[in-house]
Structure formats: C-alpha cells, structure tokens
Chimera marker file (.cmm) of the C-alpha trace (Angstrom):
<marker_set name="trace">
<marker id="1" x="-0.593" y="-8.253" z="12.536" r="1" g="1" b="0" radius="0.5"/>
<marker id="2" x="-4.346" y="-8.093" z="13.736" r="1" g="1" b="0" radius="0.5"/>
<marker id="3" x="-5.334" y="-11.168" z="11.234" r="1" g="1" b="0" radius="0.5"/>
<marker id="4" x="-8.286" y="-9.599" z="9.985" r="1" g="1" b="0" radius="0.5"/>
<marker id="5" x="-6.353" y="-5.883" z="9.690" r="1" g="1" b="0" radius="0.5"/>
<marker id="6" x="-4.148" y="-7.608" z="7.494" r="1" g="1" b="0" radius="0.5"/>
<marker id="7" x="-7.619" y="-9.180" z="5.637" r="1" g="1" b="0" radius="0.5"/>
<marker id="8" x="-9.151" y="-5.897" z="5.388" r="1" g="1" b="0" radius="0.5"/>
<marker id="9" x="-5.319" y="-4.760" z="3.717" r="1" g="1" b="0" radius="0.5"/>
<marker id="10" x="-5.243" y="-7.561" z="2.214" r="1" g="1" b="0" radius="0.5"/>
<marker id="11" x="-8.678" y="-6.846" z="0.281" r="1" g="1" b="0" radius="0.5"/>
<marker id="12" x="-8.288" y="-3.273" z="0.236" r="1" g="1" b="0" radius="0.5"/>
<marker id="13" x="-11.373" y="-3.090" z="2.673" r="1" g="1" b="0" radius="0.5"/>
<marker id="14" x="-12.134" y="-0.076" z="3.812" r="1" g="1" b="0" radius="0.5"/>
<marker id="15" x="-14.918" y="-0.204" z="5.446" r="1" g="1" b="0" radius="0.5"/>
<marker id="16" x="-13.281" y="-3.264" z="7.897" r="1" g="1" b="0" radius="0.5"/>
<marker id="17" x="-10.778" y="-1.296" z="8.292" r="1" g="1" b="0" radius="0.5"/>
<marker id="18" x="-12.882" y="1.661" z="9.823" r="1" g="1" b="0" radius="0.5"/>
<marker id="19" x="-14.854" y="-0.513" z="11.541" r="1" g="1" b="0" radius="0.5"/>
<marker id="20" x="-11.510" y="-1.922" z="12.888" r="1" g="1" b="0" radius="0.5"/>
<marker id="21" x="-9.836" y="1.300" z="13.881" r="1" g="1" b="0" radius="0.5"/>
<marker id="22" x="-13.141" y="1.639" z="15.990" r="1" g="1" b="0" radius="0.5"/>
<marker id="23" x="-12.852" y="-0.901" z="18.170" r="1" g="1" b="0" radius="0.5"/>
<marker id="24" x="-9.007" y="-0.707" z="18.859" r="1" g="1" b="0" radius="0.5"/>
<marker id="25" x="-7.607" y="2.807" z="17.854" r="1" g="1" b="0" radius="0.5"/>
<marker id="26" x="-4.231" y="1.206" z="18.274" r="1" g="1" b="0" radius="0.5"/>
<marker id="27" x="-4.029" y="-1.609" z="15.861" r="1" g="1" b="0" radius="0.5"/>
<marker id="28" x="-3.313" y="0.403" z="12.675" r="1" g="1" b="0" radius="0.5"/>
<marker id="29" x="0.351" y="0.529" z="15.198" r="1" g="1" b="0" radius="0.5"/>
<marker id="30" x="0.455" y="-3.905" z="14.891" r="1" g="1" b="0" radius="0.5"/>
<marker id="31" x="2.884" y="-5.145" z="12.437" r="1" g="1" b="0" radius="0.5"/>
<marker id="32" x="3.903" y="-8.856" z="10.451" r="1" g="1" b="0" radius="0.5"/>
<marker id="33" x="6.090" y="-10.620" z="11.610" r="1" g="1" b="0" radius="0.5"/>
<marker id="34" x="8.212" y="-9.338" z="9.090" r="1" g="1" b="0" radius="0.5"/>
<marker id="35" x="7.584" y="-5.511" z="10.279" r="1" g="1" b="0" radius="0.5"/>
<marker id="36" x="5.163" y="-4.672" z="7.539" r="1" g="1" b="0" radius="0.5"/>
<marker id="37" x="2.284" y="-2.872" z="8.582" r="1" g="1" b="0" radius="0.5"/>
<marker id="38" x="-1.364" y="-2.342" z="6.566" r="1" g="1" b="0" radius="0.5"/>
<marker id="39" x="0.140" y="-0.399" z="4.387" r="1" g="1" b="0" radius="0.5"/>
<marker id="40" x="2.995" y="-1.894" z="2.939" r="1" g="1" b="0" radius="0.5"/>
<marker id="41" x="0.605" y="-4.261" z="2.737" r="1" g="1" b="0" radius="0.5"/>
<marker id="42" x="-2.229" y="-1.894" z="0.611" r="1" g="1" b="0" radius="0.5"/>
<marker id="43" x="0.711" y="-0.734" z="-0.914" r="1" g="1" b="0" radius="0.5"/>
<marker id="44" x="2.187" y="-3.784" z="-2.426" r="1" g="1" b="0" radius="0.5"/>
<marker id="45" x="-1.476" y="-4.427" z="-3.534" r="1" g="1" b="0" radius="0.5"/>
<marker id="46" x="-2.276" y="-1.531" z="-5.077" r="1" g="1" b="0" radius="0.5"/>
<marker id="47" x="-4.891" y="-0.338" z="-2.577" r="1" g="1" b="0" radius="0.5"/>
<marker id="48" x="-5.157" y="3.230" z="-3.389" r="1" g="1" b="0" radius="0.5"/>
<marker id="49" x="-8.470" y="4.190" z="-1.329" r="1" g="1" b="0" radius="0.5"/>
<marker id="50" x="-6.870" y="1.344" z="1.587" r="1" g="1" b="0" radius="0.5"/>
<marker id="51" x="-3.496" y="3.317" z="1.274" r="1" g="1" b="0" radius="0.5"/>
<marker id="52" x="-5.777" y="6.569" z="2.066" r="1" g="1" b="0" radius="0.5"/>
<marker id="53" x="-8.171" y="5.779" z="5.054" r="1" g="1" b="0" radius="0.5"/>
<marker id="54" x="-5.135" y="3.376" z="6.963" r="1" g="1" b="0" radius="0.5"/>
<marker id="55" x="-2.756" y="7.437" z="6.482" r="1" g="1" b="0" radius="0.5"/>
<marker id="56" x="-5.854" y="9.406" z="7.403" r="1" g="1" b="0" radius="0.5"/>
<marker id="57" x="-6.177" y="7.148" z="10.254" r="1" g="1" b="0" radius="0.5"/>
<marker id="58" x="-2.216" y="7.562" z="10.822" r="1" g="1" b="0" radius="0.5"/>
<marker id="59" x="0.320" y="9.227" z="8.844" r="1" g="1" b="0" radius="0.5"/>
<marker id="60" x="3.048" y="7.283" z="11.086" r="1" g="1" b="0" radius="0.5"/>
<marker id="61" x="2.433" y="4.772" z="8.636" r="1" g="1" b="0" radius="0.5"/>
<marker id="62" x="3.969" y="6.694" z="5.612" r="1" g="1" b="0" radius="0.5"/>
<marker id="63" x="7.631" y="6.203" z="6.612" r="1" g="1" b="0" radius="0.5"/>
<marker id="64" x="7.427" y="2.762" z="9.080" r="1" g="1" b="0" radius="0.5"/>
<marker id="65" x="9.828" y="0.415" z="7.612" r="1" g="1" b="0" radius="0.5"/>
<marker id="66" x="9.687" y="-3.569" z="7.972" r="1" g="1" b="0" radius="0.5"/>
<marker id="67" x="12.582" y="-5.437" z="8.630" r="1" g="1" b="0" radius="0.5"/>
<marker id="68" x="14.009" y="-4.825" z="5.063" r="1" g="1" b="0" radius="0.5"/>
<marker id="69" x="14.059" y="-1.271" z="5.630" r="1" g="1" b="0" radius="0.5"/>
<marker id="70" x="11.319" y="-0.849" z="3.156" r="1" g="1" b="0" radius="0.5"/>
<marker id="71" x="8.824" y="1.963" z="3.602" r="1" g="1" b="0" radius="0.5"/>
<marker id="72" x="5.267" y="1.726" z="2.091" r="1" g="1" b="0" radius="0.5"/>
<marker id="73" x="6.568" y="3.287" z="-0.385" r="1" g="1" b="0" radius="0.5"/>
<marker id="74" x="9.985" y="1.111" z="-1.514" r="1" g="1" b="0" radius="0.5"/>
<marker id="75" x="6.946" y="-1.679" z="-1.107" r="1" g="1" b="0" radius="0.5"/>
<marker id="76" x="5.142" y="0.149" z="-3.985" r="1" g="1" b="0" radius="0.5"/>
<marker id="77" x="7.117" y="1.041" z="-5.992" r="1" g="1" b="0" radius="0.5"/>
<marker id="78" x="8.740" y="-2.473" z="-6.051" r="1" g="1" b="0" radius="0.5"/>
<marker id="79" x="5.462" y="-4.062" z="-6.941" r="1" g="1" b="0" radius="0.5"/>
<marker id="80" x="3.893" y="-1.392" z="-9.206" r="1" g="1" b="0" radius="0.5"/>
<marker id="81" x="7.466" y="-1.972" z="-12.057" r="1" g="1" b="0" radius="0.5"/>
<marker id="82" x="6.560" y="-3.936" z="-14.197" r="1" g="1" b="0" radius="0.5"/>
<marker id="83" x="8.950" y="-6.365" z="-13.102" r="1" g="1" b="0" radius="0.5"/>
<marker id="84" x="10.767" y="-8.096" z="-15.826" r="1" g="1" b="0" radius="0.5"/>
<marker id="85" x="8.656" y="-5.712" z="-18.196" r="1" g="1" b="0" radius="0.5"/>
<marker id="86" x="9.106" y="-2.485" z="-18.820" r="1" g="1" b="0" radius="0.5"/>
<marker id="87" x="7.412" y="0.267" z="-17.534" r="1" g="1" b="0" radius="0.5"/>
<marker id="88" x="5.934" y="1.214" z="-21.454" r="1" g="1" b="0" radius="0.5"/>
<marker id="89" x="4.607" y="-2.088" z="-22.101" r="1" g="1" b="0" radius="0.5"/>
<marker id="90" x="1.841" y="-1.449" z="-19.397" r="1" g="1" b="0" radius="0.5"/>
<marker id="91" x="0.348" y="0.841" z="-22.207" r="1" g="1" b="0" radius="0.5"/>
<marker id="92" x="0.448" y="-2.405" z="-24.627" r="1" g="1" b="0" radius="0.5"/>
<marker id="93" x="-0.412" y="-5.751" z="-22.972" r="1" g="1" b="0" radius="0.5"/>
<marker id="94" x="1.114" y="-8.149" z="-25.302" r="1" g="1" b="0" radius="0.5"/>
<marker id="95" x="3.827" y="-8.492" z="-23.154" r="1" g="1" b="0" radius="0.5"/>
<marker id="96" x="2.169" y="-8.536" z="-19.692" r="1" g="1" b="0" radius="0.5"/>
<marker id="97" x="-0.221" y="-11.033" z="-18.185" r="1" g="1" b="0" radius="0.5"/>
<marker id="98" x="-4.435" y="-10.101" z="-18.553" r="1" g="1" b="0" radius="0.5"/>
<marker id="99" x="-3.945" y="-10.413" z="-15.178" r="1" g="1" b="0" radius="0.5"/>
<marker id="100" x="-1.111" y="-8.403" z="-13.382" r="1" g="1" b="0" radius="0.5"/>
<marker id="101" x="-2.021" y="-5.869" z="-15.737" r="1" g="1" b="0" radius="0.5"/>
<marker id="102" x="-4.848" y="-3.645" z="-13.559" r="1" g="1" b="0" radius="0.5"/>
<marker id="103" x="-3.003" y="-4.890" z="-10.495" r="1" g="1" b="0" radius="0.5"/>
<marker id="104" x="-0.070" y="-2.638" z="-11.645" r="1" g="1" b="0" radius="0.5"/>
<marker id="105" x="-2.125" y="0.073" z="-12.888" r="1" g="1" b="0" radius="0.5"/>
<marker id="106" x="-3.260" y="0.172" z="-8.756" r="1" g="1" b="0" radius="0.5"/>
<marker id="107" x="-0.212" y="-0.420" z="-7.403" r="1" g="1" b="0" radius="0.5"/>
<marker id="108" x="0.645" y="2.809" z="-8.892" r="1" g="1" b="0" radius="0.5"/>
<marker id="109" x="-1.940" y="4.697" z="-8.243" r="1" g="1" b="0" radius="0.5"/>
<marker id="110" x="-0.638" y="4.112" z="-4.492" r="1" g="1" b="0" radius="0.5"/>
<marker id="111" x="2.889" y="4.703" z="-5.154" r="1" g="1" b="0" radius="0.5"/>
<marker id="112" x="1.779" y="8.782" z="-6.769" r="1" g="1" b="0" radius="0.5"/>
<marker id="113" x="-0.160" y="9.270" z="-4.345" r="1" g="1" b="0" radius="0.5"/>
<marker id="114" x="2.843" y="8.038" z="-1.387" r="1" g="1" b="0" radius="0.5"/>
<marker id="115" x="4.246" y="10.487" z="-3.088" r="1" g="1" b="0" radius="0.5"/>
<marker id="116" x="1.932" y="13.172" z="-2.796" r="1" g="1" b="0" radius="0.5"/>
<marker id="117" x="1.691" y="13.002" z="0.652" r="1" g="1" b="0" radius="0.5"/>
<marker id="118" x="5.295" y="12.763" z="1.242" r="1" g="1" b="0" radius="0.5"/>
<marker id="119" x="5.475" y="16.026" z="-0.847" r="1" g="1" b="0" radius="0.5"/>
<marker id="120" x="2.965" y="17.852" z="1.381" r="1" g="1" b="0" radius="0.5"/>
<marker id="121" x="4.504" y="16.797" z="3.853" r="1" g="1" b="0" radius="0.5"/>
<marker id="122" x="7.904" y="18.131" z="2.804" r="1" g="1" b="0" radius="0.5"/>
<marker id="123" x="5.930" y="21.367" z="2.394" r="1" g="1" b="0" radius="0.5"/>
<marker id="124" x="4.699" y="22.520" z="5.600" r="1" g="1" b="0" radius="0.5"/>
<link id1="1" id2="2" r="1" g="1" b="0" radius="0.2"/>
<link id1="2" id2="3" r="1" g="1" b="0" radius="0.2"/>
<link id1="3" id2="4" r="1" g="1" b="0" radius="0.2"/>
<link id1="4" id2="5" r="1" g="1" b="0" radius="0.2"/>
<link id1="5" id2="6" r="1" g="1" b="0" radius="0.2"/>
<link id1="6" id2="7" r="1" g="1" b="0" radius="0.2"/>
<link id1="7" id2="8" r="1" g="1" b="0" radius="0.2"/>
<link id1="8" id2="9" r="1" g="1" b="0" radius="0.2"/>
<link id1="9" id2="10" r="1" g="1" b="0" radius="0.2"/>
<link id1="10" id2="11" r="1" g="1" b="0" radius="0.2"/>
<link id1="11" id2="12" r="1" g="1" b="0" radius="0.2"/>
<link id1="12" id2="13" r="1" g="1" b="0" radius="0.2"/>
<link id1="13" id2="14" r="1" g="1" b="0" radius="0.2"/>
<link id1="14" id2="15" r="1" g="1" b="0" radius="0.2"/>
<link id1="15" id2="16" r="1" g="1" b="0" radius="0.2"/>
<link id1="16" id2="17" r="1" g="1" b="0" radius="0.2"/>
<link id1="17" id2="18" r="1" g="1" b="0" radius="0.2"/>
<link id1="18" id2="19" r="1" g="1" b="0" radius="0.2"/>
<link id1="19" id2="20" r="1" g="1" b="0" radius="0.2"/>
<link id1="20" id2="21" r="1" g="1" b="0" radius="0.2"/>
<link id1="21" id2="22" r="1" g="1" b="0" radius="0.2"/>
<link id1="22" id2="23" r="1" g="1" b="0" radius="0.2"/>
<link id1="23" id2="24" r="1" g="1" b="0" radius="0.2"/>
<link id1="24" id2="25" r="1" g="1" b="0" radius="0.2"/>
<link id1="25" id2="26" r="1" g="1" b="0" radius="0.2"/>
<link id1="26" id2="27" r="1" g="1" b="0" radius="0.2"/>
<link id1="27" id2="28" r="1" g="1" b="0" radius="0.2"/>
<link id1="28" id2="29" r="1" g="1" b="0" radius="0.2"/>
<link id1="29" id2="30" r="1" g="1" b="0" radius="0.2"/>
<link id1="30" id2="31" r="1" g="1" b="0" radius="0.2"/>
<link id1="31" id2="32" r="1" g="1" b="0" radius="0.2"/>
<link id1="32" id2="33" r="1" g="1" b="0" radius="0.2"/>
<link id1="33" id2="34" r="1" g="1" b="0" radius="0.2"/>
<link id1="34" id2="35" r="1" g="1" b="0" radius="0.2"/>
<link id1="35" id2="36" r="1" g="1" b="0" radius="0.2"/>
<link id1="36" id2="37" r="1" g="1" b="0" radius="0.2"/>
<link id1="37" id2="38" r="1" g="1" b="0" radius="0.2"/>
<link id1="38" id2="39" r="1" g="1" b="0" radius="0.2"/>
<link id1="39" id2="40" r="1" g="1" b="0" radius="0.2"/>
<link id1="40" id2="41" r="1" g="1" b="0" radius="0.2"/>
<link id1="41" id2="42" r="1" g="1" b="0" radius="0.2"/>
<link id1="42" id2="43" r="1" g="1" b="0" radius="0.2"/>
<link id1="43" id2="44" r="1" g="1" b="0" radius="0.2"/>
<link id1="44" id2="45" r="1" g="1" b="0" radius="0.2"/>
<link id1="45" id2="46" r="1" g="1" b="0" radius="0.2"/>
<link id1="46" id2="47" r="1" g="1" b="0" radius="0.2"/>
<link id1="47" id2="48" r="1" g="1" b="0" radius="0.2"/>
<link id1="48" id2="49" r="1" g="1" b="0" radius="0.2"/>
<link id1="49" id2="50" r="1" g="1" b="0" radius="0.2"/>
<link id1="50" id2="51" r="1" g="1" b="0" radius="0.2"/>
<link id1="51" id2="52" r="1" g="1" b="0" radius="0.2"/>
<link id1="52" id2="53" r="1" g="1" b="0" radius="0.2"/>
<link id1="53" id2="54" r="1" g="1" b="0" radius="0.2"/>
<link id1="54" id2="55" r="1" g="1" b="0" radius="0.2"/>
<link id1="55" id2="56" r="1" g="1" b="0" radius="0.2"/>
<link id1="56" id2="57" r="1" g="1" b="0" radius="0.2"/>
<link id1="57" id2="58" r="1" g="1" b="0" radius="0.2"/>
<link id1="58" id2="59" r="1" g="1" b="0" radius="0.2"/>
<link id1="59" id2="60" r="1" g="1" b="0" radius="0.2"/>
<link id1="60" id2="61" r="1" g="1" b="0" radius="0.2"/>
<link id1="61" id2="62" r="1" g="1" b="0" radius="0.2"/>
<link id1="62" id2="63" r="1" g="1" b="0" radius="0.2"/>
<link id1="63" id2="64" r="1" g="1" b="0" radius="0.2"/>
<link id1="64" id2="65" r="1" g="1" b="0" radius="0.2"/>
<link id1="65" id2="66" r="1" g="1" b="0" radius="0.2"/>
<link id1="66" id2="67" r="1" g="1" b="0" radius="0.2"/>
<link id1="67" id2="68" r="1" g="1" b="0" radius="0.2"/>
<link id1="68" id2="69" r="1" g="1" b="0" radius="0.2"/>
<link id1="69" id2="70" r="1" g="1" b="0" radius="0.2"/>
<link id1="70" id2="71" r="1" g="1" b="0" radius="0.2"/>
<link id1="71" id2="72" r="1" g="1" b="0" radius="0.2"/>
<link id1="72" id2="73" r="1" g="1" b="0" radius="0.2"/>
<link id1="73" id2="74" r="1" g="1" b="0" radius="0.2"/>
<link id1="74" id2="75" r="1" g="1" b="0" radius="0.2"/>
<link id1="75" id2="76" r="1" g="1" b="0" radius="0.2"/>
<link id1="76" id2="77" r="1" g="1" b="0" radius="0.2"/>
<link id1="77" id2="78" r="1" g="1" b="0" radius="0.2"/>
<link id1="78" id2="79" r="1" g="1" b="0" radius="0.2"/>
<link id1="79" id2="80" r="1" g="1" b="0" radius="0.2"/>
<link id1="80" id2="81" r="1" g="1" b="0" radius="0.2"/>
<link id1="81" id2="82" r="1" g="1" b="0" radius="0.2"/>
<link id1="82" id2="83" r="1" g="1" b="0" radius="0.2"/>
<link id1="83" id2="84" r="1" g="1" b="0" radius="0.2"/>
<link id1="84" id2="85" r="1" g="1" b="0" radius="0.2"/>
<link id1="85" id2="86" r="1" g="1" b="0" radius="0.2"/>
<link id1="86" id2="87" r="1" g="1" b="0" radius="0.2"/>
<link id1="87" id2="88" r="1" g="1" b="0" radius="0.2"/>
<link id1="88" id2="89" r="1" g="1" b="0" radius="0.2"/>
<link id1="89" id2="90" r="1" g="1" b="0" radius="0.2"/>
<link id1="90" id2="91" r="1" g="1" b="0" radius="0.2"/>
<link id1="91" id2="92" r="1" g="1" b="0" radius="0.2"/>
<link id1="92" id2="93" r="1" g="1" b="0" radius="0.2"/>
<link id1="93" id2="94" r="1" g="1" b="0" radius="0.2"/>
<link id1="94" id2="95" r="1" g="1" b="0" radius="0.2"/>
<link id1="95" id2="96" r="1" g="1" b="0" radius="0.2"/>
<link id1="96" id2="97" r="1" g="1" b="0" radius="0.2"/>
<link id1="97" id2="98" r="1" g="1" b="0" radius="0.2"/>
<link id1="98" id2="99" r="1" g="1" b="0" radius="0.2"/>
<link id1="99" id2="100" r="1" g="1" b="0" radius="0.2"/>
<link id1="100" id2="101" r="1" g="1" b="0" radius="0.2"/>
<link id1="101" id2="102" r="1" g="1" b="0" radius="0.2"/>
<link id1="102" id2="103" r="1" g="1" b="0" radius="0.2"/>
<link id1="103" id2="104" r="1" g="1" b="0" radius="0.2"/>
<link id1="104" id2="105" r="1" g="1" b="0" radius="0.2"/>
<link id1="105" id2="106" r="1" g="1" b="0" radius="0.2"/>
<link id1="106" id2="107" r="1" g="1" b="0" radius="0.2"/>
<link id1="107" id2="108" r="1" g="1" b="0" radius="0.2"/>
<link id1="108" id2="109" r="1" g="1" b="0" radius="0.2"/>
<link id1="109" id2="110" r="1" g="1" b="0" radius="0.2"/>
<link id1="110" id2="111" r="1" g="1" b="0" radius="0.2"/>
<link id1="111" id2="112" r="1" g="1" b="0" radius="0.2"/>
<link id1="112" id2="113" r="1" g="1" b="0" radius="0.2"/>
<link id1="113" id2="114" r="1" g="1" b="0" radius="0.2"/>
<link id1="114" id2="115" r="1" g="1" b="0" radius="0.2"/>
<link id1="115" id2="116" r="1" g="1" b="0" radius="0.2"/>
<link id1="116" id2="117" r="1" g="1" b="0" radius="0.2"/>
<link id1="117" id2="118" r="1" g="1" b="0" radius="0.2"/>
<link id1="118" id2="119" r="1" g="1" b="0" radius="0.2"/>
<link id1="119" id2="120" r="1" g="1" b="0" radius="0.2"/>
<link id1="120" id2="121" r="1" g="1" b="0" radius="0.2"/>
<link id1="121" id2="122" r="1" g="1" b="0" radius="0.2"/>
<link id1="122" id2="123" r="1" g="1" b="0" radius="0.2"/>
<link id1="123" id2="124" r="1" g="1" b="0" radius="0.2"/>
</marker_set>
C-alpha cells in the first residue's frame, strides 16, 4: 500500500484521500502486506468520514478480504467491541480506560455505516 494512503487512512484524512485518488485513481486498489485495504484500516480506527468517502470512490472495498479473510466489516466488529469489557460498559466509563471510550464509539459508527451499505446493496 502506498505509505501516504496508509497515513491518510490512519489519520482519517478525507482531504488527503481525495488528493491521492485525484493523482492516482487506482490507489484504493492497493493493500498492505497483510492484504488490508484503506477501508480495513479506517474501520479498525473508527474513521467514519474516511470510510464513507473511500466507499464512495471504490465500493468494491466493502467486501475486500485480507489474508485472514476479514472484510472491513469484520475489522469494525472486532475493534468496535469493548474487547474484554462488556458492551454495556461503554455507557459507564468506570470499567473502560478513558482513552478507549471515544475510539470504540467511533469504530461502532463505522460498523453501523458499513452494515447500512451492505443492506442497501442487498436490497438493490
């Protein structure tokens, strides 16, 4: 994967994504050595706007699988969970480190967005 695309996905920078695609329309076809797309990365980190923009530019990424056969939906589901903490603890920060509360909510938003996209594709 292009290092600048990886950086944009990790930062959730939609402006940089648009610049990169403008200069290389095929850049979203690139993958990490593990087979992750920019959408996998954005889903893992909870960058909703980046996920939305990336899918608008390349909807094929929605079902792209990495070498573990994970789609971006799998990644969002895995990292959107509270991990060792039950989901209900997200409403109470007493059991969740403060640094993780916002990130998990963001990842859940990506998960919801990806699920919405899948449902809309299925109903077409």
